[in-house]
Structure formats: structure tokens, C-alpha cells
C-alpha positions as CSV (number, residue, x, y, z in Angstrom):
1,X,4.5,-20.1,-11.9
2,X,7.6,-22.1,-12.6
3,X,8.5,-19.9,-15.6
4,X,7.9,-16.7,-13.7
5,X,10.1,-18.0,-10.8
6,X,12.9,-18.8,-13.3
7,X,12.7,-15.4,-14.9
8,X,12.8,-13.4,-11.7
9,X,14.9,-15.6,-9.3
10,X,17.9,-17.7,-9.8
11,X,17.9,-21.5,-9.6
12,X,21.6,-22.4,-9.5
13,X,22.1,-23.3,-5.8
14,X,20.6,-26.1,-3.8
15,X,18.8,-23.7,-1.4
16,X,17.2,-22.0,-4.5
17,X,15.6,-25.3,-5.5
18,X,14.5,-26.1,-1.9
19,X,12.9,-22.6,-1.6
20,X,11.2,-23.1,-5.0
21,X,9.9,-26.5,-3.9
22,X,8.6,-25.1,-0.6
23,X,6.8,-22.3,-2.3
24,X,5.3,-24.7,-4.9
25,X,4.0,-27.1,-2.2
26,X,2.6,-24.1,-0.2
27,X,0.8,-22.9,-3.3
28,X,-0.6,-26.4,-3.9
29,X,-2.0,-26.8,-0.4
30,X,-3.4,-23.2,-0.4
31,X,-5.2,-23.8,-3.6
32,X,-6.5,-27.2,-2.3
33,X,-8.0,-25.3,0.7
34,X,-9.4,-22.5,-1.4
35,X,-10.8,-24.7,-4.2
36,X,-11.6,-28.1,-2.8
37,X,-12.3,-30.8,-5.4
38,X,-15.7,-32.4,-5.7
39,X,-16.3,-36.1,-5.5
40,X,-18.8,-37.5,-7.9
41,X,-20.5,-40.5,-6.4
42,X,-21.9,-42.8,-9.1
43,X,-24.7,-45.1,-8.0
44,X,-24.3,-48.5,-9.6
45,X,-27.7,-50.2,-9.5
46,X,-27.7,-53.7,-8.1
47,X,-28.9,-56.3,-10.5
48,X,-32.5,-57.4,-10.2
49,X,-32.6,-60.7,-8.4
50,X,-34.2,-63.6,-10.1
51,X,-38.0,-63.8,-9.6
52,X,-39.0,-66.5,-7.2
53,X,-42.2,-67.4,-9.1
54,X,-44.3,-66.2,-6.2
55,X,-45.8,-62.8,-7.2
56,X,-46.4,-61.9,-3.5
57,X,-42.8,-62.6,-2.5
58,X,-41.5,-60.8,-5.6
59,X,-43.6,-57.7,-4.9
60,X,-42.5,-57.7,-1.3
61,X,-38.8,-58.0,-2.1
62,X,-39.1,-55.1,-4.6
63,X,-40.7,-53.1,-1.9
64,X,-37.8,-54.1,0.4
65,X,-35.2,-53.0,-2.1
66,X,-36.8,-49.6,-2.4
67,X,-37.0,-49.2,1.3
68,X,-33.3,-50.1,1.7
69,X,-32.3,-47.6,-1.0
70,X,-34.3,-44.9,0.8
71,X,-32.7,-45.8,4.1
72,X,-29.2,-45.6,2.5
73,X,-30.1,-42.2,1.0
74,X,-31.2,-40.9,4.4
75,X,-28.1,-42.3,6.0
76,X,-26.0,-40.4,3.5
77,X,-27.6,-37.1,4.3
78,X,-27.7,-37.4,8.1
79,X,-24.6,-35.9,9.8
80,X,-25.0,-37.2,13.4
81,X,-22.6,-40.2,13.7
82,X,-24.7,-42.0,16.3
83,X,-27.8,-41.7,14.2
84,X,-25.9,-42.9,11.1
85,X,-24.7,-46.0,12.9
86,X,-28.3,-46.8,14.0
87,X,-29.5,-46.3,10.4
88,X,-26.8,-48.6,9.2
89,X,-28.1,-51.3,11.7
90,X,-31.7,-50.7,10.7
91,X,-30.8,-51.0,7.0
92,X,-28.8,-54.2,7.5
93,X,-31.7,-55.8,9.5
94,X,-34.2,-54.7,6.9
95,X,-32.2,-56.3,4.1
96,X,-32.1,-59.6,6.2
97,X,-35.8,-59.5,6.9
98,X,-36.7,-59.1,3.2
99,X,-34.1,-61.7,2.2
100,X,-35.7,-64.2,4.6
101,X,-39.0,-64.4,2.7
102,X,-37.2,-65.6,-0.4
103,X,-35.8,-68.6,1.6
104,X,-39.0,-69.1,3.6
105,X,-42.2,-67.8,1.9
106,X,-44.3,-68.8,5.0
107,X,-42.9,-65.6,6.7
108,X,-44.7,-63.3,4.1
109,X,-47.5,-62.4,6.6
110,X,-45.0,-61.3,9.2
111,X,-42.9,-59.4,6.8
112,X,-46.0,-57.7,5.3
113,X,-47.0,-56.4,8.7
114,X,-43.4,-55.2,9.2
115,X,-43.4,-53.5,5.7
116,X,-46.8,-52.1,6.2
117,X,-46.3,-50.2,9.4
118,X,-42.9,-50.4,11.1
119,X,-40.7,-49.7,8.1
120,X,-42.7,-46.7,6.7
121,X,-43.0,-45.2,10.2
122,X,-39.2,-45.5,10.7
123,X,-38.5,-43.9,7.3
124,X,-41.0,-41.1,8.1
125,X,-39.2,-40.4,11.4
126,X,-35.8,-40.5,9.6
127,X,-37.0,-38.1,6.9
128,X,-38.2,-35.7,9.6
129,X,-34.9,-36.0,11.4
130,X,-33.0,-35.3,8.1
131,X,-35.3,-32.3,7.4
132,X,-35.2,-30.8,10.9
133,X,-31.5,-31.3,11.5
134,X,-30.8,-28.5,9.0
135,X,-33.4,-26.1,10.5
136,X,-31.4,-24.7,13.3
137,X,-31.6,-25.2,17.1
138,X,-34.9,-24.1,18.4
139,X,-36.5,-25.7,21.4
140,X,-39.1,-27.6,19.4
141,X,-36.5,-28.7,16.8
142,X,-33.9,-30.0,19.3
143,X,-36.6,-31.7,21.4
144,X,-38.0,-33.5,18.4
145,X,-34.6,-34.5,17.2
146,X,-33.8,-35.9,20.6
147,X,-37.0,-37.9,20.7
148,X,-36.3,-39.4,17.3
149,X,-32.7,-40.3,18.4
150,X,-34.1,-42.0,21.5
151,X,-36.7,-44.0,19.6
152,X,-34.1,-45.3,17.2
153,X,-32.5,-47.4,19.9
154,X,-35.9,-49.0,20.5
155,X,-36.4,-49.4,16.8
156,X,-33.1,-51.3,16.4
157,X,-34.2,-53.6,19.2
158,X,-37.6,-54.2,17.6
159,X,-36.1,-54.9,14.2
160,X,-33.7,-57.5,15.8
161,X,-36.7,-59.1,17.5
162,X,-38.7,-59.0,14.2
163,X,-35.8,-60.8,12.4
164,X,-35.4,-63.3,15.2
165,X,-39.2,-64.0,15.1
166,X,-38.9,-65.1,11.5
167,X,-37.0,-68.1,12.7
168,X,-39.6,-69.3,15.2
169,X,-41.3,-71.8,12.8
170,X,-37.9,-73.2,11.8
171,X,-36.8,-73.5,15.4
172,X,-40.0,-75.3,16.3
173,X,-39.6,-77.7,13.4
174,X,-36.0,-78.4,14.4
175,X,-37.0,-78.9,18.0
176,X,-39.7,-81.3,16.9
177,X,-37.2,-83.3,14.8
178,X,-34.8,-83.5,17.7
179,X,-37.5,-84.7,20.1
180,X,-38.6,-87.4,17.6
181,X,-35.0,-88.5,17.0
182,X,-34.3,-88.7,20.7
183,X,-37.4,-90.8,21.2
184,X,-36.5,-93.2,18.4
185,X,-33.0,-93.6,19.7
186,X,-34.2,-94.3,23.2
187,X,-36.8,-96.8,22.0
188,X,-34.2,-98.6,19.9
189,X,-31.7,-98.6,22.8
190,X,-29.2,-96.5,20.8
191,X,-29.0,-93.3,23.0
192,X,-26.5,-92.5,25.6
193,X,-25.9,-95.2,28.2
194,X,-28.4,-97.6,26.7
195,X,-26.1,-98.1,23.6
196,X,-24.0,-101.3,23.8
197,X,-21.4,-102.2,21.3
């Protein structure tokens, strides 16, 4: 284009160069609109965490990683921003729930129940939402999409409660330790007003 411009039009005054620059920029932006570039997203797999030595915990954490990967895939294909944000929250809570069993293997039965019903049902609903959101706007489709959007708020709340429930044993242990410590300090005369220097 530059060579053609130089052959046909002069370039010896300032306004010639400004006009050439304006045409060049216009052509660039027009071509960007007509032929948008493609982004290539490369998934870099996360390294496998070290095995814990407990086959049940290791199997459950592998299942959790697969579920998180599927939730992230679904999040990427869902266009509705409010649904995407709820999927983000569900994904983050799911990661935390599965990470907890590595720290506290006593929570395996609770996490198994979560992984056996709540998580697969959530993913099934999100898959249906993803599939149906591209189907158009019929009464059945829009009604189903709305019901799934509504249940996602309840699901986020349930996931939060599930995560909080994993700390019930630890909270009880800490409460017991505090009670025993308070009793010992009172008995020894070392608590509050009873303490004399």
C-alpha cells in the first residue's frame, strides 16, 4: 500500500504525510474489524500434588481436581455474567472443600457425600444451562434457564455451609481446649481477678 501511494500521490508536504498516516491507520482498523485475530488459549496442567499416603484421600482429591476442571470449562462457555460469577464462587468453594480433606482426613465421609451427590448434580445443571443457553428463547428453554439461575444462589449458600461444616470438629476441639484451660487457670487462681502478683 505504501509503494502504491508513493507512486500515485506525492509525499513532499506535511499534509501529504498526515493524510497518508490517517489512511494507513484507517486501513489498519478496518482490517482489524473485518479479520479479527484469534486467541489461542493454552491450558497448562497443574502439577499433581504429592500423594498423602491415604488412598481414599488421594482418590477423592483426584475426583475434586476433575470436578474443578469441569466447572472451569463450563464457566468459560457460559455467557451470562451473573451465572459466571456464581460458577466462580462454586468452583472456589469446591477447591477449598477438597483441599480440606488433605489437612483433615476425618472429613472424608462429609466430602464423599458432597462429591457423590451435590457436586455431580450441580455440574449436571450447569451442563444443561450451557447446552440450553444456545438453543434460542422458547418458553420451556427460558423457564428452565431461569430455574437453574435461581437454584445457583441456593447452591452457593449450601456450598458455603458445607465448607463451614468441615470445621465443626475442629471448633469443638478448640472449644474443649479453651474450657479445660479456663478451668485449670481458675483452679490455680491464675485467671482474671483471682491472679495476684
